PQR file of N, CA, C, O and H, with PARSE charges and radii, in Angstrom:
ATOM      1  N   UNK A   1     -52.512  -3.172  54.224 -0.4000 1.5000
ATOM      2  CA  UNK A   1     -53.673  -3.560  53.855 -0.0000 2.0000
ATOM      3  C   UNK A   1     -54.276  -4.569  54.643  0.5500 1.7000
ATOM      4  O   UNK A   1     -53.767  -5.684  54.530 -0.5500 1.4000
ATOM      5  N   UNK A   2     -55.206  -4.455  55.390 -0.4000 1.5000
ATOM      6  CA  UNK A   2     -55.781  -5.631  56.255 -0.0000 2.0000
ATOM      7  C   UNK A   2     -56.251  -7.071  55.146  0.5500 1.7000
ATOM      8  O   UNK A   2     -55.831  -8.217  55.308 -0.5500 1.4000
ATOM      9  H   UNK A   2     -55.619  -3.549  55.481  0.4000 1.0000
ATOM     10  N   UNK A   3     -57.045  -6.699  54.227 -0.4000 1.5000
ATOM     11  CA  UNK A   3     -57.294  -7.829  53.893 -0.0000 2.0000
ATOM     12  C   UNK A   3     -56.503  -8.621  52.615  0.5500 1.7000
ATOM     13  O   UNK A   3     -56.671  -9.806  52.327 -0.5500 1.4000
ATOM     14  H   UNK A   3     -57.386  -5.768  54.095  0.4000 1.0000
ATOM     15  N   UNK A   4     -55.766  -7.849  52.049 -0.4000 1.5000
ATOM     16  CA  UNK A   4     -54.786  -8.598  51.105 -0.0000 2.0000
ATOM     17  C   UNK A   4     -53.419  -7.615  50.771  0.5500 1.7000
ATOM     18  O   UNK A   4     -53.456  -6.398  50.953 -0.5500 1.4000
ATOM     19  H   UNK A   4     -55.629  -6.886  52.283  0.4000 1.0000
ATOM     20  N   UNK A   5     -52.309  -8.272  50.298 -0.4000 1.5000
ATOM     21  CA  UNK A   5     -51.174  -7.375  50.243 -0.0000 2.0000
ATOM     22  C   UNK A   5     -51.518  -6.463  48.987  0.5500 1.7000
ATOM     23  O   UNK A   5     -52.351  -6.848  48.166 -0.5500 1.4000
ATOM     24  H   UNK A   5     -52.279  -9.260  50.150  0.4000 1.0000
ATOM     25  N   UNK A   6     -51.018  -5.537  48.887 -0.4000 1.5000
ATOM     26  CA  UNK A   6     -50.888  -4.220  47.426 -0.0000 2.0000
ATOM     27  C   UNK A   6     -50.753  -5.208  46.510  0.5500 1.7000
ATOM     28  O   UNK A   6     -51.566  -5.473  45.626 -0.5500 1.4000
ATOM     29  H   UNK A   6     -50.342  -5.224  49.555  0.4000 1.0000
ATOM     30  N   UNK A   7     -49.665  -5.781  46.736 -0.4000 1.5000
ATOM     31  CA  UNK A   7     -49.190  -6.613  45.144 -0.0000 2.0000
ATOM     32  C   UNK A   7     -50.516  -7.561  45.011  0.5500 1.7000
ATOM     33  O   UNK A   7     -50.711  -7.826  43.825 -0.5500 1.4000
ATOM     34  H   UNK A   7     -49.004  -5.565  47.454  0.4000 1.0000
ATOM     35  N   UNK A   8     -51.117  -7.925  45.551 -0.4000 1.5000
ATOM     36  CA  UNK A   8     -52.176  -9.209  45.312 -0.0000 2.0000
ATOM     37  C   UNK A   8     -53.357  -8.491  44.886  0.5500 1.7000
ATOM     38  O   UNK A   8     -54.152  -9.017  44.107 -0.5500 1.4000
ATOM     39  H   UNK A   8     -50.959  -7.709  46.515  0.4000 1.0000
ATOM     40  N   UNK A   9     -53.569  -7.037  45.458 -0.4000 1.5000
ATOM     41  CA  UNK A   9     -54.872  -6.620  45.127 -0.0000 2.0000
ATOM     42  C   UNK A   9     -54.444  -5.682  43.628  0.5500 1.7000
ATOM     43  O   UNK A   9     -55.387  -5.436  42.876 -0.5500 1.4000
ATOM     44  H   UNK A   9     -52.924  -6.609  46.091  0.4000 1.0000
ATOM     45  N   UNK A  10     -53.410  -5.311  43.331 -0.4000 1.5000
ATOM     46  CA  UNK A  10     -52.674  -4.824  41.982 -0.0000 2.0000
ATOM     47  C   UNK A  10     -52.869  -5.917  41.023  0.5500 1.7000
ATOM     48  O   UNK A  10     -53.261  -5.671  39.882 -0.5500 1.4000
ATOM     49  H   UNK A  10     -52.644  -5.510  43.942  0.4000 1.0000
ATOM     50  N   UNK A  11     -52.610  -7.145  41.431 -0.4000 1.5000
ATOM     51  CA  UNK A  11     -52.729  -8.250  40.209 -0.0000 2.0000
ATOM     52  C   UNK A  11     -54.181  -8.672  40.100  0.5500 1.7000
ATOM     53  O   UNK A  11     -54.621  -9.338  39.162 -0.5500 1.4000
ATOM     54  H   UNK A  11     -52.291  -7.345  42.357  0.4000 1.0000
ATOM     55  N   UNK A  12     -54.908  -8.226  41.151 -0.4000 1.5000
ATOM     56  CA  UNK A  12     -56.438  -8.448  40.874 -0.0000 2.0000
ATOM     57  C   UNK A  12     -57.150  -7.149  39.960  0.5500 1.7000
ATOM     58  O   UNK A  12     -58.204  -7.319  39.348 -0.5500 1.4000
ATOM     59  H   UNK A  12     -54.551  -7.685  41.913  0.4000 1.0000
ATOM     60  N   UNK A  13     -56.550  -6.085  39.966 -0.4000 1.5000
ATOM     61  CA  UNK A  13     -57.123  -5.068  39.218 -0.0000 2.0000
ATOM     62  C   UNK A  13     -56.908  -5.314  37.723  0.5500 1.7000
ATOM     63  O   UNK A  13     -57.733  -5.285  36.809 -0.5500 1.4000
ATOM     64  H   UNK A  13     -55.693  -5.947  40.463  0.4000 1.0000
ATOM     65  N   UNK A  14     -55.291  -5.620  37.696 -0.4000 1.5000
ATOM     66  CA  UNK A  14     -54.852  -5.746  36.537 -0.0000 2.0000
ATOM     67  C   UNK A  14     -55.413  -6.949  35.587  0.5500 1.7000
ATOM     68  O   UNK A  14     -55.237  -6.818  34.376 -0.5500 1.4000
ATOM     69  H   UNK A  14     -54.621  -5.643  38.438  0.4000 1.0000
ATOM     70  N   UNK A  15     -56.096  -8.142  36.082 -0.4000 1.5000
ATOM     71  CA  UNK A  15     -56.470  -9.311  35.718 -0.0000 2.0000
ATOM     72  C   UNK A  15     -58.089  -9.292  35.543  0.5500 1.7000
ATOM     73  O   UNK A  15     -58.679 -10.304  35.162 -0.5500 1.4000
ATOM     74  H   UNK A  15     -56.239  -8.249  37.066  0.4000 1.0000
ATOM     75  N   UNK A  16     -58.815  -8.003  35.864 -0.4000 1.5000
ATOM     76  CA  UNK A  16     -60.124  -7.527  35.660 -0.0000 2.0000
ATOM     77  C   UNK A  16     -60.176  -7.091  34.345  0.5500 1.7000
ATOM     78  O   UNK A  16     -59.396  -6.207  33.989 -0.5500 1.4000
ATOM     79  H   UNK A  16     -58.336  -7.182  36.173  0.4000 1.0000
ATOM     80  N   UNK A  17     -60.910  -7.533  33.630 -0.4000 1.5000
ATOM     81  CA  UNK A  17     -61.105  -6.756  32.172 -0.0000 2.0000
ATOM     82  C   UNK A  17     -61.872  -5.482  32.445  0.5500 1.7000
ATOM     83  O   UNK A  17     -61.736  -4.578  31.620 -0.5500 1.4000
ATOM     84  H   UNK A  17     -61.543  -8.251  33.920  0.4000 1.0000
ATOM     85  N   UNK A  18     -62.851  -5.235  33.742 -0.4000 1.5000
ATOM     86  CA  UNK A  18     -63.410  -4.129  33.612 -0.0000 2.0000
ATOM     87  C   UNK A  18     -62.669  -2.816  34.433  0.5500 1.7000
ATOM     88  O   UNK A  18     -63.110  -1.675  34.577 -0.5500 1.4000
ATOM     89  H   UNK A  18     -62.961  -5.969  34.412  0.4000 1.0000
ATOM     90  N   UNK A  19     -61.459  -3.369  34.887 -0.4000 1.5000
ATOM     91  CA  UNK A  19     -60.644  -2.643  35.557 -0.0000 2.0000
ATOM     92  C   UNK A  19     -59.234  -2.501  35.097  0.5500 1.7000
ATOM     93  O   UNK A  19     -58.543  -1.677  35.697 -0.5500 1.4000
ATOM     94  H   UNK A  19     -61.101  -4.295  34.771  0.4000 1.0000
ATOM     95  N   UNK A  20     -58.742  -3.134  34.189 -0.4000 1.5000
ATOM     96  CA  UNK A  20     -57.482  -3.371  33.722 -0.0000 2.0000
ATOM     97  C   UNK A  20     -57.245  -2.062  32.848  0.5500 1.7000
ATOM     98  O   UNK A  20     -56.142  -1.663  33.222 -0.5500 1.4000
ATOM     99  H   UNK A  20     -59.303  -3.803  33.702  0.4000 1.0000
ATOM    100  N   UNK A  21     -57.573  -1.464  32.176 -0.4000 1.5000
ATOM    101  CA  UNK A  21     -57.206  -0.281  31.852 -0.0000 2.0000
ATOM    102  C   UNK A  21     -57.383   0.970  32.315  0.5500 1.7000
ATOM    103  O   UNK A  21     -57.282   1.897  31.512 -0.5500 1.4000
ATOM    104  H   UNK A  21     -58.469  -1.788  31.872  0.4000 1.0000
ATOM    105  N   UNK A  22     -57.658   1.215  33.596 -0.4000 1.5000
ATOM    106  CA  UNK A  22     -57.462   2.360  34.580 -0.0000 2.0000
ATOM    107  C   UNK A  22     -56.050   2.451  35.043  0.5500 1.7000
ATOM    108  O   UNK A  22     -55.466   1.489  35.542 -0.5500 1.4000
ATOM    109  H   UNK A  22     -57.739   0.462  34.249  0.4000 1.0000
ATOM    110  N   UNK A  23     -55.482   3.687  34.860 -0.4000 1.5000
ATOM    111  CA  UNK A  23     -54.070   3.841  35.227 -0.0000 2.0000
ATOM    112  C   UNK A  23     -53.880   3.615  36.637  0.5500 1.7000
ATOM    113  O   UNK A  23     -54.596   4.210  37.444 -0.5500 1.4000
ATOM    114  H   UNK A  23     -55.957   4.468  34.454  0.4000 1.0000
ATOM    115  N   UNK A  24     -52.961   2.792  37.021 -0.4000 1.5000
ATOM    116  CA  UNK A  24     -52.404   2.496  38.413 -0.0000 2.0000
ATOM    117  C   UNK A  24     -51.150   3.098  38.971  0.5500 1.7000
ATOM    118  O   UNK A  24     -50.102   3.006  38.332 -0.5500 1.4000
ATOM    119  H   UNK A  24     -52.380   2.309  36.366  0.4000 1.0000
ATOM    120  N   UNK A  25     -51.190   3.574  39.875 -0.4000 1.5000
ATOM    121  CA  UNK A  25     -50.006   4.065  40.761 -0.0000 2.0000
ATOM    122  C   UNK A  25     -49.659   4.039  41.877  0.5500 1.7000
ATOM    123  O   UNK A  25     -50.135   4.773  42.742 -0.5500 1.4000
ATOM    124  H   UNK A  25     -52.041   3.649  40.394  0.4000 1.0000
ATOM    125  N   UNK A  26     -48.705   3.134  42.082 -0.4000 1.5000
ATOM    126  CA  UNK A  26     -48.623   2.373  43.354 -0.0000 2.0000
ATOM    127  C   UNK A  26     -47.473   3.428  44.303  0.5500 1.7000
ATOM    128  O   UNK A  26     -46.346   3.880  44.101 -0.5500 1.4000
ATOM    129  H   UNK A  26     -48.318   2.538  41.379  0.4000 1.0000
ATOM    130  N   UNK A  27     -48.402   3.491  45.318 -0.4000 1.5000
ATOM    131  CA  UNK A  27     -47.469   4.252  46.586 -0.0000 2.0000
ATOM    132  C   UNK A  27     -46.915   3.625  47.653  0.5500 1.7000
ATOM    133  O   UNK A  27     -47.735   3.337  48.525 -0.5500 1.4000
ATOM    134  H   UNK A  27     -49.318   3.124  45.481  0.4000 1.0000
ATOM    135  N   UNK A  28     -45.953   3.364  47.836 -0.4000 1.5000
ATOM    136  CA  UNK A  28     -45.529   2.495  49.083 -0.0000 2.0000
ATOM    137  C   UNK A  28     -44.288   2.889  49.715  0.5500 1.7000
ATOM    138  O   UNK A  28     -43.395   3.386  49.030 -0.5500 1.4000
ATOM    139  H   UNK A  28     -45.288   3.598  47.127  0.4000 1.0000
ATOM    140  N   UNK A  29     -44.149   2.710  50.984 -0.4000 1.5000
ATOM    141  CA  UNK A  29     -42.947   3.253  52.068 -0.0000 2.0000
ATOM    142  C   UNK A  29     -41.742   2.080  51.707  0.5500 1.7000
ATOM    143  O   UNK A  29     -40.665   2.097  52.302 -0.5500 1.4000
ATOM    144  H   UNK A  29     -44.875   2.307  51.541  0.4000 1.0000
ATOM    145  N   UNK A  30     -42.013   1.226  50.823 -0.4000 1.5000
ATOM    146  CA  UNK A  30     -40.763   0.022  50.716 -0.0000 2.0000
ATOM    147  C   UNK A  30     -39.775   0.806  49.828  0.5500 1.7000
ATOM    148  O   UNK A  30     -40.119   1.834  49.245 -0.5500 1.4000
ATOM    149  H   UNK A  30     -42.888   1.212  50.339  0.4000 1.0000
ATOM    150  N   UNK A  31     -38.682   0.346  49.754 -0.4000 1.5000
ATOM    151  CA  UNK A  31     -37.652   0.395  49.122 -0.0000 2.0000
ATOM    152  C   UNK A  31     -37.774   0.932  47.726  0.5500 1.7000
ATOM    153  O   UNK A  31     -38.850   0.697  47.175 -0.5500 1.4000
ATOM    154  H   UNK A  31     -38.403  -0.490  50.227  0.4000 1.0000
ATOM    155  N   UNK A  32     -36.932   1.566  47.090 -0.4000 1.5000
ATOM    156  CA  UNK A  32     -36.992   1.291  45.570 -0.0000 2.0000
ATOM    157  C   UNK A  32     -36.553   0.050  44.821  0.5500 1.7000
ATOM    158  O   UNK A  32     -36.591  -0.123  43.602 -0.5500 1.4000
ATOM    159  H   UNK A  32     -36.058   1.757  47.537  0.4000 1.0000
ATOM    160  N   UNK A  33     -36.208  -0.628  45.581 -0.4000 1.5000
ATOM    161  CA  UNK A  33     -36.002  -2.188  45.166 -0.0000 2.0000
ATOM    162  C   UNK A  33     -37.660  -2.522  44.695  0.5500 1.7000
ATOM    163  O   UNK A  33     -37.892  -3.067  43.616 -0.5500 1.4000
ATOM    164  H   UNK A  33     -36.176  -0.488  46.571  0.4000 1.0000
ATOM    165  N   UNK A  34     -38.648  -2.162  45.550 -0.4000 1.5000
ATOM    166  CA  UNK A  34     -39.978  -2.536  44.936 -0.0000 2.0000
ATOM    167  C   UNK A  34     -40.388  -2.356  43.956  0.5500 1.7000
ATOM    168  O   UNK A  34     -41.253  -3.114  43.518 -0.5500 1.4000
ATOM    169  H   UNK A  34     -38.459  -1.719  46.426  0.4000 1.0000
ATOM    170  N   UNK A  35     -39.922  -1.269  43.214 -0.4000 1.5000
ATOM    171  CA  UNK A  35     -40.543  -0.729  41.782 -0.0000 2.0000
ATOM    172  C   UNK A  35     -39.731  -1.934  40.625  0.5500 1.7000
ATOM    173  O   UNK A  35     -40.177  -2.379  39.568 -0.5500 1.4000
ATOM    174  H   UNK A  35     -39.219  -0.653  43.570  0.4000 1.0000
ATOM    175  N   UNK A  36     -38.544  -2.188  41.238 -0.4000 1.5000
ATOM    176  CA  UNK A  36     -37.973  -3.176  40.322 -0.0000 2.0000
ATOM    177  C   UNK A  36     -38.629  -4.324  40.542  0.5500 1.7000
ATOM    178  O   UNK A  36     -38.972  -4.988  39.565 -0.5500 1.4000
ATOM    179  H   UNK A  36     -38.181  -1.826  42.097  0.4000 1.0000
ATOM    180  N   UNK A  37     -38.868  -4.687  41.611 -0.4000 1.5000
ATOM    181  CA  UNK A  37     -39.709  -6.210  41.615 -0.0000 2.0000
ATOM    182  C   UNK A  37     -40.884  -6.213  40.947  0.5500 1.7000
ATOM    183  O   UNK A  37     -41.264  -7.076  40.156 -0.5500 1.4000
ATOM    184  H   UNK A  37     -38.589  -4.147  42.405  0.4000 1.0000
ATOM    185  N   UNK A  38     -41.553  -5.060  41.336 -0.4000 1.5000
ATOM    186  CA  UNK A  38     -43.187  -5.253  40.738 -0.0000 2.0000
ATOM    187  C   UNK A  38     -43.149  -4.793  38.968  0.5500 1.7000
ATOM    188  O   UNK A  38     -44.147  -4.944  38.262 -0.5500 1.4000
ATOM    189  H   UNK A  38     -41.245  -4.358  41.979  0.4000 1.0000
ATOM    190  N   UNK A  39     -42.059  -4.322  38.525 -0.4000 1.5000
ATOM    191  CA  UNK A  39     -41.819  -4.049  37.046 -0.0000 2.0000
ATOM    192  C   UNK A  39     -41.333  -5.412  36.505  0.5500 1.7000
ATOM    193  O   UNK A  39     -41.727  -5.756  35.391 -0.5500 1.4000
ATOM    194  H   UNK A  39     -41.249  -4.199  39.098  0.4000 1.0000
ATOM    195  N   UNK A  40     -40.473  -6.245  37.240 -0.4000 1.5000
ATOM    196  CA  UNK A  40     -40.593  -7.570  36.363 -0.0000 2.0000
ATOM    197  C   UNK A  40     -41.097  -8.971  36.626  0.5500 1.7000
ATOM    198  O   UNK A  40     -40.681 -10.104  36.384 -0.5500 1.4000
ATOM    199  H   UNK A  40     -40.153  -5.965  38.145  0.4000 1.0000
ATOM    200  N   UNK A  41     -42.104  -8.475  37.188 -0.4000 1.5000
ATOM    201  CA  UNK A  41     -43.562  -9.666  37.053 -0.0000 2.0000
ATOM    202  C   UNK A  41     -44.143  -9.951  35.476  0.5500 1.7000
ATOM    203  O   UNK A  41     -44.980  -9.229  34.935 -0.5500 1.4000
ATOM    204  H   UNK A  41     -42.442  -7.554  37.385  0.4000 1.0000
ATOM    205  N   UNK A  42     -43.668 -10.880  34.995 -0.4000 1.5000
ATOM    206  CA  UNK A  42     -44.198 -11.351  33.725 -0.0000 2.0000
ATOM    207  C   UNK A  42     -45.721 -11.633  33.837  0.5500 1.7000
ATOM    208  O   UNK A  42     -46.343 -11.385  32.804 -0.5500 1.4000
ATOM    209  H   UNK A  42     -42.988 -11.467  35.435  0.4000 1.0000
ATOM    210  N   UNK A  43     -46.300 -12.008  34.678 -0.4000 1.5000
ATOM    211  CA  UNK A  43     -47.761 -12.038  34.461 -0.0000 2.0000
ATOM    212  C   UNK A  43     -48.931 -11.188  34.313  0.5500 1.7000
ATOM    213  O   UNK A  43     -50.080 -11.433  33.944 -0.5500 1.4000
ATOM    214  H   UNK A  43     -45.794 -12.209  35.517  0.4000 1.0000
ATOM    215  N   UNK A  44     -48.048  -9.577  34.891 -0.4000 1.5000
ATOM    216  CA  UNK A  44     -48.938  -8.755  34.842 -0.0000 2.0000
ATOM    217  C   UNK A  44     -48.282  -7.370  34.336  0.5500 1.7000
ATOM    218  O   UNK A  44     -47.182  -7.292  34.883 -0.5500 1.4000
ATOM    219  H   UNK A  44     -47.115  -9.378  35.191  0.4000 1.0000
ATOM    220  N   UNK A  45     -48.443  -6.558  33.744 -0.4000 1.5000
ATOM    221  CA  UNK A  45     -47.978  -5.334  33.276 -0.0000 2.0000
ATOM    222  C   UNK A  45     -47.151  -4.610  34.323  0.5500 1.7000
ATOM    223  O   UNK A  45     -47.192  -5.317  35.329 -0.5500 1.4000
ATOM    224  H   UNK A  45     -49.336  -6.621  33.299  0.4000 1.0000
ATOM    225  N   UNK A  46     -46.604  -3.800  34.494 -0.4000 1.5000
ATOM    226  CA  UNK A  46     -45.886  -2.768  35.491 -0.0000 2.0000
ATOM    227  C   UNK A  46     -47.133  -1.590  35.772  0.5500 1.7000
ATOM    228  O   UNK A  46     -47.949  -1.295  34.898 -0.5500 1.4000
ATOM    229  H   UNK A  46     -46.570  -3.226  33.676  0.4000 1.0000
ATOM    230  N   UNK A  47     -47.124  -1.010  37.082 -0.4000 1.5000
ATOM    231  CA  UNK A  47     -47.804   0.069  37.007 -0.0000 2.0000
ATOM    232  C   UNK A  47     -47.563   1.184  36.160  0.5500 1.7000
ATOM    233  O   UNK A  47     -46.482   1.333  35.591 -0.5500 1.4000
ATOM    234  H   UNK A  47     -46.461  -1.250  37.791  0.4000 1.0000
ATOM    235  N   UNK A  48     -48.720   2.143  36.022 -0.4000 1.5000
ATOM    236  CA  UNK A  48     -48.322   3.170  35.193 -0.0000 2.0000
ATOM    237  C   UNK A  48     -47.455   3.951  35.929  0.5500 1.7000
ATOM    238  O   UNK A  48     -46.669   4.659  35.300 -0.5500 1.4000
ATOM    239  H   UNK A  48     -49.598   2.022  36.484  0.4000 1.0000
ATOM    240  N   UNK A  49     -47.437   3.966  37.281 -0.4000 1.5000
ATOM    241  CA  UNK A  49     -46.719   5.168  37.972 -0.0000 2.0000
ATOM    242  C   UNK A  49     -46.284   4.296  39.251  0.5500 1.7000
ATOM    243  O   UNK A  49     -46.790   3.258  39.677 -0.5500 1.4000
ATOM    244  H   UNK A  49     -48.076   3.390  37.792  0.4000 1.0000
ATOM    245  N   UNK A  50     -45.278   4.975  39.693 -0.4000 1.5000
ATOM    246  CA  UNK A  50     -44.655   4.468  41.131 -0.0000 2.0000
ATOM    247  C   UNK A  50     -44.221   5.499  41.936  0.5500 1.7000
ATOM    248  O   UNK A  50     -43.488   6.324  41.389 -0.5500 1.4000
ATOM    249  H   UNK A  50     -44.867   5.818  39.347  0.4000 1.0000
ATOM    250  N   UNK A  51     -44.501   5.664  43.148 -0.4000 1.5000
ATOM    251  CA  UNK A  51     -44.049   6.773  44.095 -0.0000 2.0000
ATOM    252  C   UNK A  51     -43.844   6.525  45.429  0.5500 1.7000
ATOM    253  O   UNK A  51     -44.824   6.314  46.143 -0.5500 1.4000
ATOM    254  H   UNK A  51     -45.096   4.995  43.592  0.4000 1.0000
ATOM    255  N   UNK A  52     -42.658   6.513  45.916 -0.4000 1.5000
ATOM    256  CA  UNK A  52     -41.968   6.278  47.588 -0.0000 2.0000
ATOM    257  C   UNK A  52     -42.637   7.156  48.193  0.5500 1.7000
ATOM    258  O   UNK A  52     -43.069   8.198  47.699 -0.5500 1.4000
ATOM    259  H   UNK A  52     -41.862   6.684  45.336  0.4000 1.0000
ATOM    260  N   UNK A  53     -42.779   6.722  49.476 -0.4000 1.5000
ATOM    261  CA  UNK A  53     -43.543   7.656  50.741 -0.0000 2.0000
ATOM    262  C   UNK A  53     -42.229   8.184  51.126  0.5500 1.7000
ATOM    263  O   UNK A  53     -41.234   7.617  50.673 -0.5500 1.4000
ATOM    264  H   UNK A  53     -42.429   5.876  49.878  0.4000 1.0000
ATOM    265  N   UNK A  54     -42.097   9.180  51.891 -0.4000 1.5000
ATOM    266  CA  UNK A  54     -43.413  10.021  51.648 -0.0000 2.0000
ATOM    267  C   UNK A  54     -43.485  10.835  50.395  0.5500 1.7000
ATOM    268  O   UNK A  54     -42.494  11.337  49.863 -0.5500 1.4000
ATOM    269  H   UNK A  54     -42.904   9.641  52.260  0.4000 1.0000
ATOM    270  N   UNK A  55     -44.628  10.931  49.983 -0.4000 1.5000
ATOM    271  CA  UNK A  55     -44.942  11.392  48.671 -0.0000 2.0000
ATOM    272  C   UNK A  55     -45.027  12.824  48.800  0.5500 1.7000
ATOM    273  O   UNK A  55     -45.700  13.478  49.597 -0.5500 1.4000
ATOM    274  H   UNK A  55     -45.433  10.523  50.415  0.4000 1.0000
ATOM    275  N   UNK A  56     -44.072  13.295  47.697 -0.4000 1.5000
ATOM    276  CA  UNK A  56     -44.517  14.742  47.319 -0.0000 2.0000
ATOM    277  C   UNK A  56     -45.479  15.129  46.604  0.5500 1.7000
ATOM    278  O   UNK A  56     -45.769  14.548  45.559 -0.5500 1.4000
ATOM    279  H   UNK A  56     -43.526  12.764  47.050  0.4000 1.0000
ATOM    280  N   UNK A  57     -46.147  16.203  47.066 -0.4000 1.5000
ATOM    281  CA  UNK A  57     -47.520  16.433  46.352 -0.0000 2.0000
ATOM    282  C   UNK A  57     -47.792  17.072  44.887  0.5500 1.7000
ATOM    283  O   UNK A  57     -48.801  17.088  44.183 -0.5500 1.4000
ATOM    284  H   UNK A  57     -45.912  16.676  47.915  0.4000 1.0000
ATOM    285  N   UNK A  58     -46.337  17.651  44.693 -0.4000 1.5000
ATOM    286  CA  UNK A  58     -46.366  18.399  43.261 -0.0000 2.0000
ATOM    287  C   UNK A  58     -45.834  17.146  42.336  0.5500 1.7000
ATOM    288  O   UNK A  58     -46.050  17.243  41.128 -0.5500 1.4000
ATOM    289  H   UNK A  58     -45.517  17.637  45.265  0.4000 1.0000
ATOM    290  N   UNK A  59     -45.248  16.140  42.752 -0.4000 1.5000
ATOM    291  CA  UNK A  59     -44.677  14.931  42.175 -0.0000 2.0000
ATOM    292  C   UNK A  59     -46.204  13.847  41.762  0.5500 1.7000
ATOM    293  O   UNK A  59     -46.433  13.091  40.818 -0.5500 1.4000
ATOM    294  H   UNK A  59     -45.073  16.061  43.734  0.4000 1.0000
ATOM    295  N   UNK A  60     -46.843  14.164  42.734 -0.4000 1.5000
ATOM    296  CA  UNK A  60     -48.112  13.233  42.603 -0.0000 2.0000
ATOM    297  C   UNK A  60     -49.044  13.597  41.594  0.5500 1.7000
ATOM    298  O   UNK A  60     -49.579  12.853  40.772 -0.5500 1.4000
ATOM    299  H   UNK A  60     -46.657  14.778  43.501  0.4000 1.0000
ATOM    300  N   UNK A  61     -49.214  15.144  41.783 -0.4000 1.5000
ATOM    301  CA  UNK A  61     -50.382  15.701  40.705 -0.0000 2.0000
ATOM    302  C   UNK A  61     -49.787  15.810  39.516  0.5500 1.7000
ATOM    303  O   UNK A  61     -50.610  15.704  38.606 -0.5500 1.4000
ATOM    304  H   UNK A  61     -48.779  15.748  42.451  0.4000 1.0000
ATOM    305  N   UNK A  62     -48.409  16.021  39.060 -0.4000 1.5000
ATOM    306  CA  UNK A  62     -47.664  15.718  37.840 -0.0000 2.0000
ATOM    307  C   UNK A  62     -48.199  14.635  37.212  0.5500 1.7000
ATOM    308  O   UNK A  62     -48.875  14.598  36.184 -0.5500 1.4000
ATOM    309  H   UNK A  62     -47.741  16.107  39.799  0.4000 1.0000
ATOM    310  N   UNK A  63     -47.718  13.476  38.156 -0.4000 1.5000
ATOM    311  CA  UNK A  63     -47.983  11.818  37.412 -0.0000 2.0000
ATOM    312  C   UNK A  63     -49.362  12.135  37.245  0.5500 1.7000
ATOM    313  O   UNK A  63     -49.622  12.688  36.176 -0.5500 1.4000
ATOM    314  H   UNK A  63     -47.169  13.506  38.991  0.4000 1.0000
ATOM    315  N   UNK A  64     -50.058  11.985  37.813 -0.4000 1.5000
ATOM    316  CA  UNK A  64     -51.741  11.819  37.545 -0.0000 2.0000
ATOM    317  C   UNK A  64     -52.062  12.779  36.354  0.5500 1.7000
ATOM    318  O   UNK A  64     -52.509  12.321  35.302 -0.5500 1.4000
ATOM    319  H   UNK A  64     -49.846  11.536  38.681  0.4000 1.0000
ATOM    320  N   UNK A  65     -51.801  14.296  36.550 -0.4000 1.5000
ATOM    321  CA  UNK A  65     -51.954  14.795  35.136 -0.0000 2.0000
ATOM    322  C   UNK A  65     -51.492  14.097  34.289  0.5500 1.7000
ATOM    323  O   UNK A  65     -52.439  13.811  33.557 -0.5500 1.4000
ATOM    324  H   UNK A  65     -51.438  14.668  37.404  0.4000 1.0000
ATOM    325  N   UNK A  66     -50.581  13.622  33.915 -0.4000 1.5000
ATOM    326  CA  UNK A  66     -49.849  13.059  32.766 -0.0000 2.0000
ATOM    327  C   UNK A  66     -50.774  11.689  32.583  0.5500 1.7000
ATOM    328  O   UNK A  66     -51.039  11.220  31.476 -0.5500 1.4000
ATOM    329  H   UNK A  66     -49.811  13.854  34.510  0.4000 1.0000
ATOM    330  N   UNK A  67     -51.114  11.259  33.533 -0.4000 1.5000
ATOM    331  CA  UNK A  67     -51.921   9.871  32.867 -0.0000 2.0000
ATOM    332  C   UNK A  67     -53.293   9.948  32.668  0.5500 1.7000
ATOM    333  O   UNK A  67     -54.001   9.072  32.170 -0.5500 1.4000
ATOM    334  H   UNK A  67     -50.899  11.639  34.433  0.4000 1.0000
ATOM    335  N   UNK A  68     -53.589  10.896  33.026 -0.4000 1.5000
ATOM    336  CA  UNK A  68     -55.145  11.203  32.813 -0.0000 2.0000
ATOM    337  C   UNK A  68     -55.280  12.184  31.487  0.5500 1.7000
ATOM    338  O   UNK A  68     -56.390  12.575  31.126 -0.5500 1.4000
ATOM    339  H   UNK A  68     -53.014  11.607  33.430  0.4000 1.0000
ATOM    340  N   UNK A  69     -54.351  12.466  30.953 -0.4000 1.5000
ATOM    341  CA  UNK A  69     -54.396  13.529  29.420 -0.0000 2.0000
ATOM    342  C   UNK A  69     -54.163  12.572  28.322  0.5500 1.7000
ATOM    343  O   UNK A  69     -54.133  12.967  27.156 -0.5500 1.4000
ATOM    344  H   UNK A  69     -53.450  12.148  31.246  0.4000 1.0000
TER
END
C-alpha cells in the first residue's frame, strides 16, 4: 500500500469508533507468522479473519458468509 502499511491501516480502522465494529479480513502474501504477529498486538484486537495469498475463492466466500451472518 503506497500511503501506509497494512498494519497501520488496520490499526487506524480498529481505533476509529465509526469503523471498529466492521469485520476485517487481512489478506497477505506474508507468511503465516504474520497472523501470529498481528494477533499478539495488545493495543488492538486481532482481525476477524486472516487469509494467505494466493486466496482460495471458496475459502474467502465461506469466511465472509460466516462474518456477515
